[in-house]
SERO-4910 file (N, C-alpha, C, O; in steps of 0.05 Angstrom, whole numbers):
BEGIN
 pado doro    nc1    nc2    nc3   cac1   cac2   cac3    cc1    cc2    cc3    oc1    oc2    oc3
  Met    A    125   -768    951    137   -756    976    122   -738    984    131   -727   1004
  Ala    A    100   -728    976     86   -714    993     50   -713    971     44   -712    948
  Asn    A     37   -714    998      7   -719    981    -13   -698    996    -10   -688   1018
  Gly    A    -39   -694    976    -61   -687    985    -61   -659    982    -80   -647    992
  Leu    A    -41   -643    969    -49   -616    974    -39   -613    941    -25   -628    929
  Pro    A    -52   -586    931    -44   -578    907    -15   -577    905     -1   -574    925
  Gly    A     -6   -581    885     17   -565    876     45   -595    880     69   -595    875
  Leu    A     30   -612    889     49   -629    902     52   -653    878     72   -668    880
  Asp    A     33   -658    855     42   -681    847     63   -685    828     76   -665    822
  Leu    A     69   -708    817     99   -703    812    100   -697    777    120   -691    765
  Gly    A     69   -701    765     76   -681    741     71   -657    734     72   -650    710
  Ser    A     64   -639    755     67   -609    759     91   -603    768    100   -581    762
  Asn    A    112   -625    790    138   -612    799    157   -611    769    170   -590    771
  Trp    A    162   -620    749    169   -624    723    165   -595    711    154   -595    688
  Thr    A    172   -563    724    166   -542    708    190   -532    692    210   -546    693
  Pro    A    191   -512    680    216   -502    657    236   -498    680    257   -511    679
  Leu    A    230   -484    696    256   -487    719    265   -505    725    288   -512    718
  Thr    A    249   -519    741    270   -541    747    277   -556    736    298   -567    744
  Arg    A    264   -566    710    275   -577    685    309   -566    676    328   -581    676
  Asn    A    310   -545    672    326   -526    668    351   -531    687    372   -540    680
  Val    A    345   -525    706    360   -530    731    371   -562    738    395   -568    739
  Ile    A    358   -572    740    372   -604    738    385   -603    715    405   -588    717
  Val    A    382   -611    697    393   -606    670    412   -596    672    431   -612    671
  Thr    A    418   -568    675    445   -557    676    460   -577    694    479   -590    687
  Leu    A    446   -578    723    464   -585    739    482   -613    728    507   -613    726
  Phe    A    467   -631    723    475   -652    715    501   -650    699    520   -665    704
  Ala    A    500   -624    674    520   -625    645    539   -621    666    555   -640    670
  Ile    A    541   -590    686    563   -596    697    576   -611    714    600   -607    717
  Tyr    A    563   -630    727    567   -652    740    586   -677    726    605   -691    735
  Val    A    571   -673    696    587   -693    683    618   -684    671    638   -697    667
  Val    A    613   -665    668    635   -648    655    651   -646    681    674   -641    675
  Gln    A    647   -648    711    661   -640    739    675   -671    733    700   -673    732
  Leu    A    659   -693    730    667   -724    734    687   -731    713    700   -752    714
  Leu    A    690   -711    688    705   -717    668    737   -706    673    758   -715    663
  Ser    A    732   -684    689    751   -667    689    785   -678    710    807   -667    713
  Gln    A    772   -703    722    787   -708    737    796   -690    763    819   -690    772
  Gly    A    781   -680    769    788   -655    789    806   -634    788    820   -625    806
  Ala    A    802   -627    757    815   -599    742    781   -578    752    784   -555    758
  Ile    A    761   -586    751    741   -564    756    736   -560    792    731   -541    806
  Thr    A    739   -583    794    740   -581    828    762   -561    834    758   -539    844
  Asp    A    784   -569    827    810   -554    840    800   -519    834    800   -502    851
  Leu    A    792   -516    809    781   -490    808    760   -462    806    761   -437    802
  Phe    A    736   -489    814    711   -477    816    702   -483    840    684   -469    849
  Ala    A    714   -509    857    701   -509    883    712   -491    907    736   -485    906
  Trp    A    695   -484    927    713   -468    950    734   -481    959    733   -505    965
  Gln    A    755   -465    959    776   -473    969    781   -466    997    760   -455   1006
  Pro    A    799   -468   1015    813   -465   1034    821   -429   1035    838   -424   1019
  Phe    A    813   -407   1049    828   -383   1042    860   -391   1040    869   -410   1053
  Gly    A    874   -378   1026    910   -381   1029    913   -407   1015    937   -414   1016
  Ala    A    897   -423   1004    907   -446    992    896   -456    967    891   -480    962
  Gly    A    892   -437    951    870   -442    926    849   -424    924    835   -425    904
  Phe    A    844   -405    946    815   -389    940    811   -370    924    826   -351    920
  Gln    A    789   -376    911    787   -345    886    758   -346    889    741   -364    890
  Pro    A    759   -307    889    726   -293    896    703   -315    878    681   -321    886
  Trp    A    716   -325    851    695   -333    847    678   -357    856    653   -356    854
  Gln    A    687   -372    863    691   -398    882    670   -400    904    666   -422    914
  Val    A    654   -373    915    627   -366    928    610   -367    915    589   -367    928
  Val    A    605   -370    886    578   -377    875    583   -411    865    569   -431    870
  Thr    A    613   -411    847    611   -436    827    612   -460    850    609   -485    846
  Ala    A    617   -449    870    618   -475    891    599   -499    884    599   -523    878
  Phe    A    578   -473    886    543   -491    896    530   -496    863    505   -498    860
  Leu    A    545   -497    844    545   -508    817    554   -535    816    548   -548    796
  Leu    A    568   -545    835    588   -570    834    574   -595    843    563   -591    864
  Gly    A    572   -616    836    561   -632    855    580   -657    876    604   -660    871
  Ser    A    568   -669    893    584   -677    913    604   -708    894    596   -721    875
  Pro    A    624   -710    904    637   -727    890    625   -758    892    636   -774    876
  Asp    A    610   -765    903    589   -794    909    563   -783    888    547   -765    889
  Pro    A    570   -802    872    536   -803    852    514   -798    864    496   -780    862
  Leu    A    517   -817    878    490   -828    901    477   -798    905    457   -789    895
  Trp    A    496   -786    924    490   -754    935    482   -734    917    465   -716    919
  Ala    A    498   -739    898    491   -718    870    465   -726    864    449   -707    867
  Val    A    454   -747    856    425   -752    848    403   -749    864    380   -742    857
  Leu    A    415   -756    893    391   -747    914    392   -717    913    371   -708    904
  Asp    A    409   -701    918    407   -674    912    383   -660    896    365   -645    903
  Trp    A    391   -674    867    373   -670    848    348   -681    859    330   -665    864
  Leu    A    343   -709    863    317   -709    870    297   -697    894    274   -703    900
  Ala    A    318   -676    906    308   -656    928    292   -635    909    268   -630    913
  Leu    A    307   -624    890    303   -600    875    279   -601    856    267   -582    845
  Phe    A    274   -629    855    253   -641    844    228   -645    851    210   -646    833
  Phe    A    222   -648    880    202   -649    892    203   -622    909    179   -620    914
  Phe    A    216   -601    921    210   -579    927    206   -553    914    188   -536    918
  Leu    A    231   -552    891    235   -527    878    213   -519    863    213   -496    856
  Ala    A    191   -534    854    167   -527    837    150   -517    855    147   -493    855
  Pro    A    135   -535    877    122   -522    899    121   -497    906    101   -483    905
  Val    A    154   -488    918    161   -463    925    149   -443    910    136   -425    921
  Glu    A    155   -445    878    162   -424    857    135   -418    857    129   -395    853
  Asn    A    110   -441    861     85   -439    851     76   -424    880     57   -409    876
  Leu    A     83   -425    898     79   -409    928     80   -378    933     60   -366    940
  Ile    A    100   -369    928    115   -344    924    124   -341    892    140   -322    887
  Gly    A    115   -356    870    132   -341    850    167   -345    835    188   -356    842
  Arg    A    161   -332    816    193   -339    814    214   -313    822    238   -314    829
  Arg    A    197   -287    817    217   -270    842    217   -275    861    240   -275    869
  Gly    A    197   -284    882    188   -290    904    222   -307    904    244   -298    911
  Leu    A    215   -329    894    243   -353    903    269   -342    889    292   -351    892
  Val    A    265   -327    877    300   -322    870    311   -295    887    335   -290    889
  Gln    A    289   -279    899    292   -267    925    298   -279    948    316   -270    964
  Ala    A    286   -298    952    296   -315    974    319   -338    978    327   -349    998
  Leu    A    324   -342    951    349   -352    955    377   -343    947    399   -351    952
  Gly    A    368   -321    931    385   -295    940    396   -288    966    420   -288    969
  Val    A    378   -282    986    376   -277   1014    387   -294   1022    408   -286   1031
  Ala    A    385   -326   1025    396   -351   1029    427   -349   1027    445   -351   1044
  Trp    A    426   -344   1001    467   -352    992    482   -321    994    503   -319    980
  Ala    A    473   -296   1010    482   -275   1013    490   -276   1038    511   -265   1043
  Val    A    474   -292   1063    476   -287   1080    492   -310   1090    509   -305   1107
  Ala    A    487   -332   1082    507   -353   1088    531   -350   1073    550   -361   1086
  Val    A    540   -340   1052    561   -331   1043    584   -320   1066    604   -329   1078
  Ala    A    570   -293   1065    574   -272   1087    593   -285   1120    616   -287   1128
  Val    A    566   -290   1130    564   -298   1156    594   -323   1154    617   -320   1164
  Ser    A    587   -341   1144    608   -361   1140    642   -359   1130    663   -370   1138
  Ala    A    637   -342   1112    668   -325   1107    676   -307   1139    699   -303   1148
  Thr    A    661   -302   1146    666   -278   1172    682   -301   1197    701   -297   1212
  Leu    A    665   -322   1192    675   -350   1219    701   -357   1209    724   -356   1219
  Ile    A    694   -362   1192    728   -365   1183    741   -357   1185    760   -366   1197
  Ala    A    741   -328   1171    759   -310   1182    766   -300   1209    786   -286   1210
  Leu    A    754   -305   1232    754   -306   1258    764   -327   1265    782   -324   1282
  Gly    A    759   -359   1255    773   -381   1262    763   -393   1286    772   -401   1307
  Val    A    732   -390   1270    700   -404   1291    700   -428   1275    704   -450   1285
  Val    A    695   -424   1247    701   -450   1234    717   -449   1215    727   -427   1208
  Gly    A    723   -480   1200    748   -486   1191    746   -502   1170    728   -518   1169
  Met    A    760   -502   1152    756   -516   1121    779   -544   1131    797   -543   1147
  Ala    A    771   -564   1118    790   -596   1117    784   -599   1092    778   -622   1086
  Gly    A    782   -582   1074    785   -586   1043    763   -566   1026    746   -555   1040
  Pro    A    762   -561    998    743   -552    982    718   -558    983    715   -582    978
  Tyr    A    694   -545    988    669   -553    989    664   -549    967    678   -536    951
  Met    A    634   -563    960    622   -558    936    591   -576    940    590   -599    949
  Gly    A    570   -562    933    539   -583    929    520   -565    938    529   -549    954
  Ile    A    493   -564    930    477   -547    932    453   -551    959    429   -545    962
  Gly    A    475   -566    977    464   -570    995    449   -545   1023    430   -551   1038
  Pro    A    460   -526   1024    452   -500   1029    421   -498   1017    400   -501   1030
  Phe    A    424   -493    995    400   -486    977    368   -499    990    348   -490   1000
  Leu    A    383   -533    982    358   -551    994    351   -543   1021    327   -539   1026
  Ala    A    370   -540   1039    359   -529   1069    333   -506   1068    312   -506   1080
  Ala    A    343   -487   1050    331   -462   1051    305   -467   1039    286   -454   1048
  Leu    A    301   -490   1014    280   -500   1001    252   -510   1022    229   -502   1026
  Leu    A    270   -530   1031    271   -542   1051    249   -522   1073    225   -527   1075
  Gly    A    262   -502   1089    249   -490   1104    220   -469   1099    202   -461   1113
  Leu    A    229   -467   1069    208   -451   1048    187   -461   1054    169   -451   1068
  Phe    A    188   -493   1036    158   -502   1049    140   -508   1060    116   -508   1055
  Gly    A    163   -517   1086    149   -516   1111    135   -504   1124    115   -510   1137
  Phe    A    149   -476   1117    134   -449   1130    108   -446   1112     86   -444   1121
  Leu    A    114   -447   1085     88   -439   1072     68   -459   1066     47   -450   1058
  Met    A     70   -482   1069     47   -499   1076     60   -522   1094     73   -542   1088
  Pro    A     50   -510   1126     55   -527   1145     41   -554   1156     50   -569   1173
  Gln    A     13   -556   1137     -2   -579   1138     10   -600   1120     10   -624   1126
  Ala    A     20   -592   1100     24   -609   1076     44   -638   1087     59   -638   1107
  Gln    A     40   -657   1071     41   -691   1086     68   -690   1067     66   -686   1042
  Ile    A     95   -695   1082    121   -707   1071    121   -729   1080    116   -731   1104
  Arg    A    129   -758   1059    131   -779   1069    158   -783   1063    169   -785   1041
  Ile    A    169   -783   1096    205   -795   1097    206   -832   1093    197   -850   1108
  Tyr    A    222   -832   1063    230   -854   1055    206   -870   1041    200   -893   1037
  Phe    A    193   -838   1035    157   -848   1021    136   -875   1039    121   -892   1030
  Val    A    143   -869   1066    120   -884   1081    119   -869   1103     96   -864   1110
  Leu    A    144   -855   1124    126   -845   1139    119   -813   1146    136   -796   1151
  Pro    A     92   -807   1147     82   -781   1139     94   -770   1164     92   -778   1187
  Ile    A    109   -746   1154    113   -725   1176     97   -689   1154     96   -682   1130
  Lys    A     89   -677   1179     84   -651   1177     99   -634   1166    119   -628   1180
  Ala    A     97   -615   1135    121   -594   1124    138   -577   1153    162   -575   1157
  Ile    A    117   -568   1170    124   -559   1186    157   -569   1203    179   -557   1205
  Trp    A    147   -592   1213    165   -609   1230    187   -606   1216    208   -597   1226
  Ile    A    185   -614   1186    210   -622   1172    229   -600   1168    253   -604   1164
  Ala    A    214   -571   1168    217   -548   1161    241   -540   1191    264   -531   1190
  Trp    A    228   -545   1211    242   -533   1234    268   -556   1247    289   -553   1261
  Ala    A    254   -582   1233    285   -601   1236    302   -600   1229    320   -614   1238
  Thr    A    306   -575   1198    329   -581   1189    343   -557   1192    360   -555   1175
  Gly    A    342   -535   1209    341   -518   1220    357   -519   1241    377   -505   1243
  Leu    A    348   -538   1262    354   -554   1288    374   -567   1277    394   -560   1289
  Leu    A    382   -589   1255    395   -608   1256    416   -590   1248    436   -588   1263
  Ser    A    416   -571   1223    434   -556   1215    463   -540   1236    487   -536   1235
  Phe    A    433   -533   1259    451   -520   1276    466   -543   1295    489   -540   1303
  Leu    A    454   -560   1301    471   -589   1315    499   -592   1300    522   -589   1310
  Tyr    A    491   -597   1272    520   -604   1257    538   -580   1264    561   -582   1274
  Leu    A    525   -556   1256    553   -530   1259    561   -534   1280    582   -546   1276
  Leu    A    557   -534   1309    568   -539   1323    579   -567   1338    591   -565   1360
  Ala    A    573   -595   1326    594   -610   1327    610   -612   1305    631   -622   1310
  Ser    A    606   -604   1280    630   -602   1269    654   -580   1264    677   -584   1259
  Arg    A    638   -551   1267    650   -525   1248    661   -526   1234    684   -517   1233
  Asp    A    649   -538   1216    664   -528   1182    642   -514   1167    619   -510   1174
  Leu    A    656   -507   1140    643   -489   1126    625   -502   1120    605   -490   1129
  Gly    A    618   -530   1104    593   -539   1098    561   -528   1122    542   -513   1118
  Ser    A    568   -546   1148    543   -537   1158    540   -510   1171    524   -508   1189
  Ala    A    555   -488   1164    558   -464   1164    534   -451   1144    517   -433   1148
  Leu    A    543   -471   1115    526   -448   1101    503   -461   1093    488   -452   1075
  Thr    A    500   -480   1106    477   -501   1113    454   -480   1125    436   -466   1116
  Phe    A    471   -490   1158    448   -464   1182    444   -437   1165    421   -427   1163
  Phe    A    467   -425   1155    451   -396   1158    440   -392   1131    430   -370   1130
  Ala    A    438   -405   1107    430   -409   1087    390   -416   1097    370   -402   1091
  Trp    A    391   -433   1109    371   -439   1119    349   -415   1137    324   -410   1136
  Gly    A    368   -403   1151    362   -378   1172    362   -353   1153    349   -334   1161
  Gly    A    374   -351   1130    368   -321   1116    341   -330   1102    320   -317   1108
  Ala    A    338   -353   1082    315   -356   1076    291   -352   1099    276   -332   1095
  Ser    A    285   -365   1119    266   -364   1147    263   -342   1146    240   -335   1140
  Val    A    280   -322   1150    287   -291   1159    267   -272   1135    250   -256   1141
  Trp    A    275   -281   1110    270   -270   1086    230   -271   1084    214   -252   1084
  Leu    A    227   -298   1084    200   -304   1087    182   -294   1115    159   -301   1112
  Ala    A    185   -282   1137    184   -284   1161    179   -249   1150    157   -238   1154
  Ile    A    194   -240   1140    193   -208   1138    182   -195   1112    181   -171   1107
  Arg    A    174   -217   1094    152   -213   1067    123   -222   1080    102   -215   1069
  Asn    A    123   -232   1094     99   -242   1111     91   -225   1128     67   -226   1134
  Gly    A    107   -206   1139     96   -184   1155     99   -188   1188     89   -174   1206
  Ala    A    117   -216   1190    115   -218   1221    136   -200   1237    136   -194   1261
  Ala    A    157   -190   1214    173   -172   1238    162   -147   1242    168   -133   1262
  Arg    A    146   -141   1224    119   -111   1236    101   -124   1253     93   -108   1270
  Arg    A     90   -149   1258     70   -153   1283     94   -166   1309     83   -170   1331
  Phe    A    112   -170   1309    126   -170   1328    139   -133   1332    138   -123   1354
  Gln    A    146   -122   1314    143    -91   1327    115    -89   1341    114    -95   1365
  Leu    A     91    -80   1326     76    -77   1341     61    -90   1368     41    -81   1379
  Arg    A     74   -113   1375     65   -124   1395     87   -113   1416     80    -99   1435
  Trp    A    115   -119   1410    142   -100   1421    123    -68   1440    132    -57   1460
  Lys    A    105    -61   1430    105    -24   1429     74    -26   1442     64     -5   1451
  Lys    A     61    -48   1442     45    -62   1454     56    -61   1487     49    -42   1501
  Arg    A     68    -74   1494     74    -82   1516     87    -61   1531     84    -57   1555
  Gln    A    105    -43   1511    115    -10   1525     91      1   1534     87     12   1555
  Val    A     75     -5   1512     50     26   1526     31     15   1551     20     30   1567
  Glu    A     30    -17   1551     17    -28   1575     32    -25   1598     21    -19   1619
  Arg    A     56    -29   1597     80    -26   1622     82     10   1632     87     18   1655
  Lys    A     78     25   1611     70     47   1624     46     57   1633     47     73   1651
  Leu    A     23     50   1623      1     52   1638      1     40   1662    -12     49   1681
  Ser    A     16     20   1664     10      8   1688     20     14   1713     17     -2   1732
  Arg    A     35     42   1717     50     61   1735     20     74   1739     16     83   1762
  Phe    A      3     77   1725    -23     97   1733    -38     79   1750    -36     54   1748
  Glu    A    -54     93   1770    -69     83   1788   -106     94   1778   -115    116   1775
  Val    A   -118     70   1775   -146     84   1763   -158     82   1790   -157     61   1804
  Ile    A   -170    103   1796   -194    118   1822   -221    108   1806   -229    120   1786
  Glu    A   -232     89   1813   -265     86   1813   -279    106   1817   -269    124   1830
  Gly    A   -303    107   1809   -321    138   1819   -320    162   1799   -322    160   1775
  Gly    A   -319    179   1810   -326    210   1792   -338    227   1795   -337    237   1818
  Arg    A   -348    235   1781   -362    263   1789   -399    260   1794   -415    254   1776
  Thr    A   -405    266   1821   -439    256   1822   -451    271   1799   -447    294   1791
  Pro    A   -472    249   1790   -493    274   1771   -501    287   1788   -499    289   1813
  Glu    A   -513    300   1768   -524    330   1770   -558    320   1776   -570    301   1766
  Lys    A   -568    338   1794   -601    319   1798   -612    350   1781   -601    372   1783
  Arg    A   -635    345   1767   -653    363   1757   -672    363   1769   -685    343   1774
  Pro    A   -679    397   1778   -706    397   1789   -732    384   1782   -738    371   1762
  Lys    A   -744    389   1804   -776    366   1798   -790    384   1787   -783    407   1792
  Arg    A   -812    379   1772   -832    393   1752   -847    410   1775   -856    399   1795
  Gly    A   -851    445   1770   -871    448   1795   -847    466   1812   -855    485   1826
  Ser    A   -817    458   1810   -799    466   1838   -793    506   1821   -798    518   1800
  Asp    A   -782    511   1842   -778    545   1836   -761    538   1815   -745    519   1814
  Pro    A   -766    560   1795   -746    555   1769   -714    565   1781   -694    553   1772
  Gly    A   -709    591   1805   -691    586   1826   -669    566   1834   -646    568   1842
  Asp    A   -685    548   1828   -670    529   1837   -655    516   1815   -636    501   1817
  Trp    A   -668    525   1791   -647    508   1763   -612    535   1761   -595    531   1744
  Val    A   -610    550   1775   -597    569   1776   -572    572   1796   -577    580   1819
  His    A   -541    565   1788   -524    544   1807   -505    573   1811   -485    573   1825
***
C-alpha cells in the first residue's frame, strides 16, 4: 500500500490499537449479520421521525456495510492508516483528531438535515467518515509518502489527502445525503484540527496582520533626504566657529 518511509511496513501496522479496533468491529459485524436487521434498526442512524434515537449518532459508526466485501475493505483501510497516524501524532492526538472529526460531521450534517439541505433515503452505518479523516491526516502529516493505488500505481499521500476531500465534496453536491455529508465534514474537521495543531491558523493570522500594517504604511509618502550633516571646523580655525 505504501513504501519507503518509516512506520508503513505491514508488521508495524498491527499495533494493539489497530488490533483491538478491527477485532471489535469484526465482532460487532458478526452480531449485526446474525441479528437479521434487528441491530441495524436499533443502532444505525435512522431518519428523523422514523426511528431515530440519540445514541445512533455514535453507534452508527460501529456497524459495517451490509455488503461484507465493503466491510472488509474498510477494515483493511484501518489496518494501513490507523497505526501510521497514531505513530505521528500519538494516541491522544489521534483520539482528539477523530473526536473533532466526529463532532463536526455529526453537528453539521444534523443541521443540514434539519434545514432540508441533506436528505436520508434510509439508515446510515459505517466507518467511512473516519476513514476519510484518517486519509486526510495521513496525507497532510506525510505528504511525500508513496501510496500504491490497487498496489500498483504510486501516488503521493498529499494528493490522496486532497483528492479525498475533493471527491467527498463532489459526492455531497451530487447526492446530498447523510453519508456524503458525514464523510466530507469529518475530513474537514480532522484537517482543521491538524492545521490548528501545527500553527497554521496562527501563521495565517500573522500574515493577515502583516498585510494590514503594510496597507496602512502604504498611505504614507517617504521623502528621501534629510538633515544636512554638520561640518566640523578645520584644525587651526577660530574656536568661535564651534559656537552656534
